[in-house]
PDB file with SEQRES, HELIX, SHEET and CRYST1 records, atoms N, CA, C and O in Angstrom:
SEQRES   1 A   70  UNK UNK UNK UNK UNK UNK UNK UNK UNK UNK UNK UNK UNK          
SEQRES   2 A   70  UNK UNK UNK UNK UNK UNK UNK UNK UNK UNK UNK UNK UNK          
SEQRES   3 A   70  UNK UNK UNK UNK UNK UNK UNK UNK UNK UNK UNK UNK UNK          
SEQRES   4 A   70  UNK UNK UNK UNK UNK UNK UNK UNK UNK UNK UNK UNK UNK          
SEQRES   5 A   70  UNK UNK UNK UNK UNK UNK UNK UNK UNK UNK UNK UNK UNK          
SEQRES   6 A   70  UNK UNK UNK UNK UNK                                          
HELIX    1 AA1 UNK A    2  UNK A    4  5                                   3    
HELIX    2 AA2 UNK A   12  UNK A   23  1                                  12    
HELIX    3 AA3 UNK A   42  UNK A   54  1                                  13    
SHEET    1 AA1 2 UNK A  27  UNK A  31  0                                        
SHEET    2 AA1 2 UNK A  37  UNK A  41 -1                                        
CRYST1    1.000    1.000    1.000  90.00  90.00  90.00 P 1           1          
ATOM      1  N   UNK A   1      28.455 -18.388  -1.534  1.00  0.00           N  
ATOM      2  CA  UNK A   1      27.326 -17.680  -2.060  1.00  0.00           C  
ATOM      3  C   UNK A   1      26.111 -17.868  -1.162  1.00  0.00           C  
ATOM      4  O   UNK A   1      25.158 -17.094  -1.257  1.00  0.00           O  
ATOM      5  N   UNK A   2      26.119 -18.828  -0.334  1.00  0.00           N  
ATOM      6  CA  UNK A   2      24.921 -19.132   0.510  1.00  0.00           C  
ATOM      7  C   UNK A   2      24.565 -17.879   1.378  1.00  0.00           C  
ATOM      8  O   UNK A   2      23.382 -17.648   1.628  1.00  0.00           O  
ATOM      9  N   UNK A   3      25.488 -17.127   1.808  1.00  0.00           N  
ATOM     10  CA  UNK A   3      25.280 -15.964   2.633  1.00  0.00           C  
ATOM     11  C   UNK A   3      24.470 -14.894   1.958  1.00  0.00           C  
ATOM     12  O   UNK A   3      23.819 -14.082   2.615  1.00  0.00           O  
ATOM     13  N   UNK A   4      24.510 -14.894   0.590  1.00  0.00           N  
ATOM     14  CA  UNK A   4      23.797 -13.872  -0.167  1.00  0.00           C  
ATOM     15  C   UNK A   4      22.345 -14.246  -0.562  1.00  0.00           C  
ATOM     16  O   UNK A   4      21.613 -13.451  -1.151  1.00  0.00           O  
ATOM     17  N   UNK A   5      21.977 -15.458  -0.218  1.00  0.00           N  
ATOM     18  CA  UNK A   5      20.627 -15.840  -0.584  1.00  0.00           C  
ATOM     19  C   UNK A   5      19.570 -15.322   0.411  1.00  0.00           C  
ATOM     20  O   UNK A   5      19.774 -15.300   1.625  1.00  0.00           O  
ATOM     21  N   UNK A   6      18.417 -14.902  -0.180  1.00  0.00           N  
ATOM     22  CA  UNK A   6      17.315 -14.446   0.654  1.00  0.00           C  
ATOM     23  C   UNK A   6      16.643 -15.655   1.293  1.00  0.00           C  
ATOM     24  O   UNK A   6      16.578 -16.740   0.715  1.00  0.00           O  
ATOM     25  N   UNK A   7      16.144 -15.427   2.507  1.00  0.00           N  
ATOM     26  CA  UNK A   7      15.407 -16.554   3.196  1.00  0.00           C  
ATOM     27  C   UNK A   7      13.954 -16.580   2.894  1.00  0.00           C  
ATOM     28  O   UNK A   7      13.238 -17.468   3.358  1.00  0.00           O  
ATOM     29  N   UNK A   8      13.475 -15.599   2.104  1.00  0.00           N  
ATOM     30  CA  UNK A   8      12.016 -15.516   1.728  1.00  0.00           C  
ATOM     31  C   UNK A   8      11.940 -14.922   0.325  1.00  0.00           C  
ATOM     32  O   UNK A   8      12.861 -14.243  -0.130  1.00  0.00           O  
ATOM     33  N   UNK A   9      10.843 -15.187  -0.339  1.00  0.00           N  
ATOM     34  CA  UNK A   9      10.689 -14.520  -1.723  1.00  0.00           C  
ATOM     35  C   UNK A   9      10.522 -13.075  -1.637  1.00  0.00           C  
ATOM     36  O   UNK A   9       9.947 -12.589  -0.663  1.00  0.00           O  
ATOM     37  N   UNK A  10      10.996 -12.321  -2.614  1.00  0.00           N  
ATOM     38  CA  UNK A  10      10.888 -10.872  -2.709  1.00  0.00           C  
ATOM     39  C   UNK A  10       9.530 -10.583  -3.391  1.00  0.00           C  
ATOM     40  O   UNK A  10       9.397 -10.661  -4.612  1.00  0.00           O  
ATOM     41  N   UNK A  11       8.551 -10.253  -2.569  1.00  0.00           N  
ATOM     42  CA  UNK A  11       7.206 -10.004  -3.085  1.00  0.00           C  
ATOM     43  C   UNK A  11       6.849  -8.575  -2.940  1.00  0.00           C  
ATOM     44  O   UNK A  11       7.348  -7.904  -2.037  1.00  0.00           O  
ATOM     45  N   UNK A  12       6.010  -8.083  -3.785  1.00  0.00           N  
ATOM     46  CA  UNK A  12       5.556  -6.712  -3.684  1.00  0.00           C  
ATOM     47  C   UNK A  12       4.878  -6.436  -2.344  1.00  0.00           C  
ATOM     48  O   UNK A  12       5.075  -5.396  -1.716  1.00  0.00           O  
ATOM     49  N   UNK A  13       4.035  -7.457  -1.919  1.00  0.00           N  
ATOM     50  CA  UNK A  13       3.334  -7.287  -0.627  1.00  0.00           C  
ATOM     51  C   UNK A  13       4.295  -7.061   0.500  1.00  0.00           C  
ATOM     52  O   UNK A  13       4.072  -6.209   1.360  1.00  0.00           O  
ATOM     53  N   UNK A  14       5.385  -7.833   0.502  1.00  0.00           N  
ATOM     54  CA  UNK A  14       6.347  -7.632   1.661  1.00  0.00           C  
ATOM     55  C   UNK A  14       7.053  -6.284   1.539  1.00  0.00           C  
ATOM     56  O   UNK A  14       7.399  -5.713   2.573  1.00  0.00           O  
ATOM     57  N   UNK A  15       7.294  -5.727   0.322  1.00  0.00           N  
ATOM     58  CA  UNK A  15       7.880  -4.389   0.218  1.00  0.00           C  
ATOM     59  C   UNK A  15       6.884  -3.339   0.748  1.00  0.00           C  
ATOM     60  O   UNK A  15       7.273  -2.414   1.461  1.00  0.00           O  
ATOM     61  N   UNK A  16       5.669  -3.484   0.410  1.00  0.00           N  
ATOM     62  CA  UNK A  16       4.648  -2.521   0.854  1.00  0.00           C  
ATOM     63  C   UNK A  16       4.457  -2.592   2.361  1.00  0.00           C  
ATOM     64  O   UNK A  16       4.319  -1.546   2.995  1.00  0.00           O  
ATOM     65  N   UNK A  17       4.443  -3.786   2.970  1.00  0.00           N  
ATOM     66  CA  UNK A  17       4.385  -3.979   4.377  1.00  0.00           C  
ATOM     67  C   UNK A  17       5.540  -3.347   5.060  1.00  0.00           C  
ATOM     68  O   UNK A  17       5.358  -2.706   6.095  1.00  0.00           O  
ATOM     69  N   UNK A  18       6.720  -3.491   4.539  1.00  0.00           N  
ATOM     70  CA  UNK A  18       7.934  -2.853   5.126  1.00  0.00           C  
ATOM     71  C   UNK A  18       7.827  -1.346   5.067  1.00  0.00           C  
ATOM     72  O   UNK A  18       8.139  -0.661   6.041  1.00  0.00           O  
ATOM     73  N   UNK A  19       7.377  -0.808   3.902  1.00  0.00           N  
ATOM     74  CA  UNK A  19       7.224   0.635   3.841  1.00  0.00           C  
ATOM     75  C   UNK A  19       6.153   1.148   4.750  1.00  0.00           C  
ATOM     76  O   UNK A  19       6.343   2.211   5.340  1.00  0.00           O  
ATOM     77  N   UNK A  20       5.065   0.491   4.906  1.00  0.00           N  
ATOM     78  CA  UNK A  20       4.044   0.878   5.854  1.00  0.00           C  
ATOM     79  C   UNK A  20       4.530   0.859   7.279  1.00  0.00           C  
ATOM     80  O   UNK A  20       4.248   1.786   8.038  1.00  0.00           O  
ATOM     81  N   UNK A  21       5.237  -0.151   7.654  1.00  0.00           N  
ATOM     82  CA  UNK A  21       5.748  -0.384   8.999  1.00  0.00           C  
ATOM     83  C   UNK A  21       6.858   0.653   9.332  1.00  0.00           C  
ATOM     84  O   UNK A  21       6.877   1.229  10.419  1.00  0.00           O  
ATOM     85  N   UNK A  22       7.745   0.862   8.398  1.00  0.00           N  
ATOM     86  CA  UNK A  22       8.937   1.665   8.659  1.00  0.00           C  
ATOM     87  C   UNK A  22       8.726   3.132   8.388  1.00  0.00           C  
ATOM     88  O   UNK A  22       9.239   3.973   9.127  1.00  0.00           O  
ATOM     89  N   UNK A  23       7.961   3.474   7.314  1.00  0.00           N  
ATOM     90  CA  UNK A  23       7.784   4.867   6.902  1.00  0.00           C  
ATOM     91  C   UNK A  23       6.335   5.259   6.844  1.00  0.00           C  
ATOM     92  O   UNK A  23       5.952   6.109   6.040  1.00  0.00           O  
ATOM     93  N   UNK A  24       5.504   4.645   7.699  1.00  0.00           N  
ATOM     94  CA  UNK A  24       4.068   4.862   7.621  1.00  0.00           C  
ATOM     95  C   UNK A  24       3.598   6.324   7.628  1.00  0.00           C  
ATOM     96  O   UNK A  24       2.599   6.628   6.976  1.00  0.00           O  
ATOM     97  N   UNK A  25       4.266   7.230   8.327  1.00  0.00           N  
ATOM     98  CA  UNK A  25       3.836   8.581   8.421  1.00  0.00           C  
ATOM     99  C   UNK A  25       4.559   9.491   7.498  1.00  0.00           C  
ATOM    100  O   UNK A  25       4.301  10.694   7.530  1.00  0.00           O  
ATOM    101  N   UNK A  26       5.469   9.000   6.655  1.00  0.00           N  
ATOM    102  CA  UNK A  26       6.202   9.775   5.689  1.00  0.00           C  
ATOM    103  C   UNK A  26       5.325  10.066   4.416  1.00  0.00           C  
ATOM    104  O   UNK A  26       4.645   9.185   3.891  1.00  0.00           O  
ATOM    105  N   UNK A  27       5.383  11.321   3.969  1.00  0.00           N  
ATOM    106  CA  UNK A  27       4.511  11.644   2.847  1.00  0.00           C  
ATOM    107  C   UNK A  27       5.139  11.270   1.490  1.00  0.00           C  
ATOM    108  O   UNK A  27       6.349  11.356   1.278  1.00  0.00           O  
ATOM    109  N   UNK A  28       4.295  10.876   0.648  1.00  0.00           N  
ATOM    110  CA  UNK A  28       4.663  10.685  -0.780  1.00  0.00           C  
ATOM    111  C   UNK A  28       3.965  11.863  -1.478  1.00  0.00           C  
ATOM    112  O   UNK A  28       2.788  12.144  -1.248  1.00  0.00           O  
ATOM    113  N   UNK A  29       4.758  12.553  -2.360  1.00  0.00           N  
ATOM    114  CA  UNK A  29       4.221  13.665  -3.082  1.00  0.00           C  
ATOM    115  C   UNK A  29       4.312  13.377  -4.581  1.00  0.00           C  
ATOM    116  O   UNK A  29       5.385  13.063  -5.096  1.00  0.00           O  
ATOM    117  N   UNK A  30       3.232  13.481  -5.241  1.00  0.00           N  
ATOM    118  CA  UNK A  30       3.177  13.230  -6.648  1.00  0.00           C  
ATOM    119  C   UNK A  30       2.553  14.399  -7.376  1.00  0.00           C  
ATOM    120  O   UNK A  30       1.734  15.120  -6.808  1.00  0.00           O  
ATOM    121  N   UNK A  31       2.924  14.590  -8.606  1.00  0.00           N  
ATOM    122  CA  UNK A  31       2.277  15.690  -9.383  1.00  0.00           C  
ATOM    123  C   UNK A  31       1.241  15.131 -10.362  1.00  0.00           C  
ATOM    124  O   UNK A  31       1.488  14.171 -11.092  1.00  0.00           O  
ATOM    125  N   UNK A  32       0.080  15.772 -10.342  1.00  0.00           N  
ATOM    126  CA  UNK A  32      -1.003  15.332 -11.255  1.00  0.00           C  
ATOM    127  C   UNK A  32      -0.761  15.847 -12.616  1.00  0.00           C  
ATOM    128  O   UNK A  32       0.094  16.711 -12.805  1.00  0.00           O  
ATOM    129  N   UNK A  33      -1.467  15.362 -13.565  1.00  0.00           N  
ATOM    130  CA  UNK A  33      -1.364  15.824 -14.990  1.00  0.00           C  
ATOM    131  C   UNK A  33      -1.666  17.247 -15.168  1.00  0.00           C  
ATOM    132  O   UNK A  33      -1.156  17.849 -16.113  1.00  0.00           O  
ATOM    133  N   UNK A  34      -2.508  17.886 -14.281  1.00  0.00           N  
ATOM    134  CA  UNK A  34      -2.855  19.286 -14.403  1.00  0.00           C  
ATOM    135  C   UNK A  34      -1.791  20.072 -13.635  1.00  0.00           C  
ATOM    136  O   UNK A  34      -1.943  21.292 -13.574  1.00  0.00           O  
ATOM    137  N   UNK A  35      -0.786  19.540 -13.074  1.00  0.00           N  
ATOM    138  CA  UNK A  35       0.259  20.280 -12.372  1.00  0.00           C  
ATOM    139  C   UNK A  35       0.033  20.424 -10.902  1.00  0.00           C  
ATOM    140  O   UNK A  35       0.926  20.921 -10.216  1.00  0.00           O  
ATOM    141  N   UNK A  36      -1.112  20.020 -10.353  1.00  0.00           N  
ATOM    142  CA  UNK A  36      -1.302  20.078  -8.906  1.00  0.00           C  
ATOM    143  C   UNK A  36      -0.593  18.997  -8.231  1.00  0.00           C  
ATOM    144  O   UNK A  36      -0.214  18.011  -8.862  1.00  0.00           O  
ATOM    145  N   UNK A  37      -0.375  19.149  -6.846  1.00  0.00           N  
ATOM    146  CA  UNK A  37       0.308  18.144  -6.130  1.00  0.00           C  
ATOM    147  C   UNK A  37      -0.696  17.216  -5.372  1.00  0.00           C  
ATOM    148  O   UNK A  37      -1.725  17.678  -4.879  1.00  0.00           O  
ATOM    149  N   UNK A  38      -0.388  15.979  -5.300  1.00  0.00           N  
ATOM    150  CA  UNK A  38      -1.122  14.980  -4.573  1.00  0.00           C  
ATOM    151  C   UNK A  38      -0.298  14.393  -3.517  1.00  0.00           C  
ATOM    152  O   UNK A  38       0.759  13.847  -3.834  1.00  0.00           O  
ATOM    153  N   UNK A  39      -0.680  14.448  -2.260  1.00  0.00           N  
ATOM    154  CA  UNK A  39       0.135  13.994  -1.106  1.00  0.00           C  
ATOM    155  C   UNK A  39      -0.636  12.993  -0.338  1.00  0.00           C  
ATOM    156  O   UNK A  39      -1.821  13.174  -0.057  1.00  0.00           O  
ATOM    157  N   UNK A  40       0.030  11.933   0.003  1.00  0.00           N  
ATOM    158  CA  UNK A  40      -0.491  10.825   0.849  1.00  0.00           C  
ATOM    159  C   UNK A  40       0.679  10.201   1.536  1.00  0.00           C  
ATOM    160  O   UNK A  40       1.831  10.467   1.192  1.00  0.00           O  
ATOM    161  N   UNK A  41       0.377   9.328   2.559  1.00  0.00           N  
ATOM    162  CA  UNK A  41       1.539   8.657   3.285  1.00  0.00           C  
ATOM    163  C   UNK A  41       1.711   7.282   2.749  1.00  0.00           C  
ATOM    164  O   UNK A  41       0.908   6.768   1.971  1.00  0.00           O  
ATOM    165  N   UNK A  42       2.830   6.683   3.212  1.00  0.00           N  
ATOM    166  CA  UNK A  42       3.085   5.331   2.783  1.00  0.00           C  
ATOM    167  C   UNK A  42       2.032   4.376   3.423  1.00  0.00           C  
ATOM    168  O   UNK A  42       1.719   3.326   2.861  1.00  0.00           O  
ATOM    169  N   UNK A  43       1.515   4.750   4.566  1.00  0.00           N  
ATOM    170  CA  UNK A  43       0.414   3.966   5.190  1.00  0.00           C  
ATOM    171  C   UNK A  43      -0.819   3.951   4.335  1.00  0.00           C  
ATOM    172  O   UNK A  43      -1.439   2.908   4.129  1.00  0.00           O  
ATOM    173  N   UNK A  44      -1.201   5.198   3.799  1.00  0.00           N  
ATOM    174  CA  UNK A  44      -2.294   5.324   2.918  1.00  0.00           C  
ATOM    175  C   UNK A  44      -2.052   4.543   1.599  1.00  0.00           C  
ATOM    176  O   UNK A  44      -2.976   3.916   1.081  1.00  0.00           O  
ATOM    177  N   UNK A  45      -0.867   4.578   1.082  1.00  0.00           N  
ATOM    178  CA  UNK A  45      -0.527   3.837  -0.055  1.00  0.00           C  
ATOM    179  C   UNK A  45      -0.654   2.320   0.089  1.00  0.00           C  
ATOM    180  O   UNK A  45      -1.114   1.641  -0.828  1.00  0.00           O  
ATOM    181  N   UNK A  46      -0.242   1.792   1.253  1.00  0.00           N  
ATOM    182  CA  UNK A  46      -0.385   0.450   1.534  1.00  0.00           C  
ATOM    183  C   UNK A  46      -1.869  -0.010   1.626  1.00  0.00           C  
ATOM    184  O   UNK A  46      -2.263  -1.076   1.151  1.00  0.00           O  
ATOM    185  N   UNK A  47      -2.654   0.884   2.275  1.00  0.00           N  
ATOM    186  CA  UNK A  47      -4.026   0.603   2.378  1.00  0.00           C  
ATOM    187  C   UNK A  47      -4.703   0.547   1.061  1.00  0.00           C  
ATOM    188  O   UNK A  47      -5.527  -0.337   0.829  1.00  0.00           O  
ATOM    189  N   UNK A  48      -4.382   1.483   0.161  1.00  0.00           N  
ATOM    190  CA  UNK A  48      -4.941   1.548  -1.198  1.00  0.00           C  
ATOM    191  C   UNK A  48      -4.558   0.368  -1.986  1.00  0.00           C  
ATOM    192  O   UNK A  48      -5.344  -0.110  -2.804  1.00  0.00           O  
ATOM    193  N   UNK A  49      -3.298  -0.163  -1.765  1.00  0.00           N  
ATOM    194  CA  UNK A  49      -2.894  -1.399  -2.412  1.00  0.00           C  
ATOM    195  C   UNK A  49      -3.649  -2.619  -1.951  1.00  0.00           C  
ATOM    196  O   UNK A  49      -3.986  -3.514  -2.726  1.00  0.00           O  
ATOM    197  N   UNK A  50      -3.894  -2.619  -0.695  1.00  0.00           N  
ATOM    198  CA  UNK A  50      -4.768  -3.794  -0.180  1.00  0.00           C  
ATOM    199  C   UNK A  50      -6.143  -3.772  -0.705  1.00  0.00           C  
ATOM    200  O   UNK A  50      -6.699  -4.834  -0.987  1.00  0.00           O  
ATOM    201  N   UNK A  51      -6.786  -2.528  -0.870  1.00  0.00           N  
ATOM    202  CA  UNK A  51      -8.057  -2.368  -1.393  1.00  0.00           C  
ATOM    203  C   UNK A  51      -8.083  -2.870  -2.885  1.00  0.00           C  
ATOM    204  O   UNK A  51      -9.016  -3.553  -3.307  1.00  0.00           O  
ATOM    205  N   UNK A  52      -7.091  -2.523  -3.602  1.00  0.00           N  
ATOM    206  CA  UNK A  52      -7.040  -2.925  -4.965  1.00  0.00           C  
ATOM    207  C   UNK A  52      -6.853  -4.442  -5.054  1.00  0.00           C  
ATOM    208  O   UNK A  52      -7.438  -5.078  -5.931  1.00  0.00           O  
ATOM    209  N   UNK A  53      -6.057  -5.028  -4.172  1.00  0.00           N  
ATOM    210  CA  UNK A  53      -5.867  -6.453  -4.136  1.00  0.00           C  
ATOM    211  C   UNK A  53      -7.218  -7.199  -3.848  1.00  0.00           C  
ATOM    212  O   UNK A  53      -7.471  -8.295  -4.348  1.00  0.00           O  
ATOM    213  N   UNK A  54      -8.045  -6.544  -3.028  1.00  0.00           N  
ATOM    214  CA  UNK A  54      -9.339  -7.182  -2.717  1.00  0.00           C  
ATOM    215  C   UNK A  54     -10.425  -6.916  -3.705  1.00  0.00           C  
ATOM    216  O   UNK A  54     -11.497  -7.520  -3.662  1.00  0.00           O  
ATOM    217  N   UNK A  55     -10.112  -5.922  -4.683  1.00  0.00           N  
ATOM    218  CA  UNK A  55     -11.015  -5.703  -5.718  1.00  0.00           C  
ATOM    219  C   UNK A  55     -12.117  -4.678  -5.399  1.00  0.00           C  
ATOM    220  O   UNK A  55     -13.196  -4.734  -5.989  1.00  0.00           O  
ATOM    221  N   UNK A  56     -11.868  -3.784  -4.512  1.00  0.00           N  
ATOM    222  CA  UNK A  56     -12.878  -2.830  -4.204  1.00  0.00           C  
ATOM    223  C   UNK A  56     -12.371  -1.626  -3.351  1.00  0.00           C  
ATOM    224  O   UNK A  56     -11.166  -1.425  -3.196  1.00  0.00           O  
ATOM    225  N   UNK A  57     -13.260  -0.895  -2.847  1.00  0.00           N  
ATOM    226  CA  UNK A  57     -12.905   0.292  -1.977  1.00  0.00           C  
ATOM    227  C   UNK A  57     -13.350  -0.025  -0.541  1.00  0.00           C  
ATOM    228  O   UNK A  57     -14.429  -0.573  -0.313  1.00  0.00           O  
ATOM    229  N   UNK A  58     -12.495   0.333   0.406  1.00  0.00           N  
ATOM    230  CA  UNK A  58     -12.806   0.086   1.796  1.00  0.00           C  
ATOM    231  C   UNK A  58     -13.761   1.138   2.295  1.00  0.00           C  
ATOM    232  O   UNK A  58     -13.616   2.308   1.940  1.00  0.00           O  
ATOM    233  N   UNK A  59     -14.731   0.768   3.106  1.00  0.00           N  
ATOM    234  CA  UNK A  59     -15.658   1.705   3.726  1.00  0.00           C  
ATOM    235  C   UNK A  59     -14.906   2.253   4.945  1.00  0.00           C  
ATOM    236  O   UNK A  59     -13.764   1.878   5.210  1.00  0.00           O  
ATOM    237  N   UNK A  60     -15.580   3.156   5.682  1.00  0.00           N  
ATOM    238  CA  UNK A  60     -14.899   3.794   6.869  1.00  0.00           C  
ATOM    239  C   UNK A  60     -14.578   2.772   7.951  1.00  0.00           C  
ATOM    240  O   UNK A  60     -13.708   3.015   8.787  1.00  0.00           O  
ATOM    241  N   UNK A  61     -15.234   1.684   7.949  1.00  0.00           N  
ATOM    242  CA  UNK A  61     -14.916   0.637   9.004  1.00  0.00           C  
ATOM    243  C   UNK A  61     -13.869  -0.338   8.479  1.00  0.00           C  
ATOM    244  O   UNK A  61     -13.568  -1.329   9.145  1.00  0.00           O  
ATOM    245  N   UNK A  62     -13.303  -0.077   7.288  1.00  0.00           N  
ATOM    246  CA  UNK A  62     -12.244  -0.881   6.737  1.00  0.00           C  
ATOM    247  C   UNK A  62     -12.670  -2.058   5.878  1.00  0.00           C  
ATOM    248  O   UNK A  62     -11.834  -2.781   5.336  1.00  0.00           O  
ATOM    249  N   UNK A  63     -14.039  -2.252   5.753  1.00  0.00           N  
ATOM    250  CA  UNK A  63     -14.466  -3.357   4.944  1.00  0.00           C  
ATOM    251  C   UNK A  63     -14.579  -2.874   3.472  1.00  0.00           C  
ATOM    252  O   UNK A  63     -14.846  -1.700   3.215  1.00  0.00           O  
ATOM    253  N   UNK A  64     -14.378  -3.772   2.552  1.00  0.00           N  
ATOM    254  CA  UNK A  64     -14.445  -3.439   1.170  1.00  0.00           C  
ATOM    255  C   UNK A  64     -15.834  -3.528   0.624  1.00  0.00           C  
ATOM    256  O   UNK A  64     -16.467  -4.572   0.780  1.00  0.00           O  
ATOM    257  N   UNK A  65     -16.387  -2.437  -0.047  1.00  0.00           N  
ATOM    258  CA  UNK A  65     -17.699  -2.496  -0.535  1.00  0.00           C  
ATOM    259  C   UNK A  65     -17.828  -3.422  -1.762  1.00  0.00           C  
ATOM    260  O   UNK A  65     -16.887  -3.581  -2.539  1.00  0.00           O  
ATOM    261  N   UNK A  66     -18.980  -4.008  -1.907  1.00  0.00           N  
ATOM    262  CA  UNK A  66     -19.206  -4.902  -2.988  1.00  0.00           C  
ATOM    263  C   UNK A  66     -18.690  -6.395  -2.686  1.00  0.00           C  
ATOM    264  O   UNK A  66     -18.816  -7.289  -3.522  1.00  0.00           O  
ATOM    265  N   UNK A  67     -18.154  -6.575  -1.548  1.00  0.00           N  
ATOM    266  CA  UNK A  67     -17.631  -7.940  -1.169  1.00  0.00           C  
ATOM    267  C   UNK A  67     -18.575  -8.497  -0.201  1.00  0.00           C  
ATOM    268  O   UNK A  67     -19.259  -7.739   0.487  1.00  0.00           O  
ATOM    269  N   UNK A  68     -18.663  -9.808  -0.096  1.00  0.00           N  
ATOM    270  CA  UNK A  68     -19.467 -10.451   0.867  1.00  0.00           C  
ATOM    271  C   UNK A  68     -19.218 -10.019   2.255  1.00  0.00           C  
ATOM    272  O   UNK A  68     -18.047  -9.961   2.629  1.00  0.00           O  
ATOM    273  N   UNK A  69     -20.207  -9.694   3.097  1.00  0.00           N  
ATOM    274  CA  UNK A  69     -20.064  -9.243   4.446  1.00  0.00           C  
ATOM    275  C   UNK A  69     -19.770  -7.834   4.572  1.00  0.00           C  
ATOM    276  O   UNK A  69     -19.593  -7.380   5.702  1.00  0.00           O  
ATOM    277  N   UNK A  70     -19.690  -7.033   3.490  1.00  0.00           N  
ATOM    278  CA  UNK A  70     -19.418  -5.629   3.628  1.00  0.00           C  
ATOM    279  C   UNK A  70     -20.641  -4.768   3.745  1.00  0.00           C  
ATOM    280  O   UNK A  70     -20.529  -3.548   3.867  1.00  0.00           O  
TER     281      UNK A  70                                                      
END                                                                             
């Protein structure tokens, strides 16, 4: 069974990093509650997840507003 063991923990962050690295330019298409479509890429999704993790929104230079040094 040793061959089936993972050598690192399965974390959401590592899944998002893999998606960004491997499928960065692939579009994700979602339907809004009003029926309209919302499209963004896996790269955008990973960036939004990092912003959420930091507790704010990134400015155009990549810094998160409301955080020290932003």
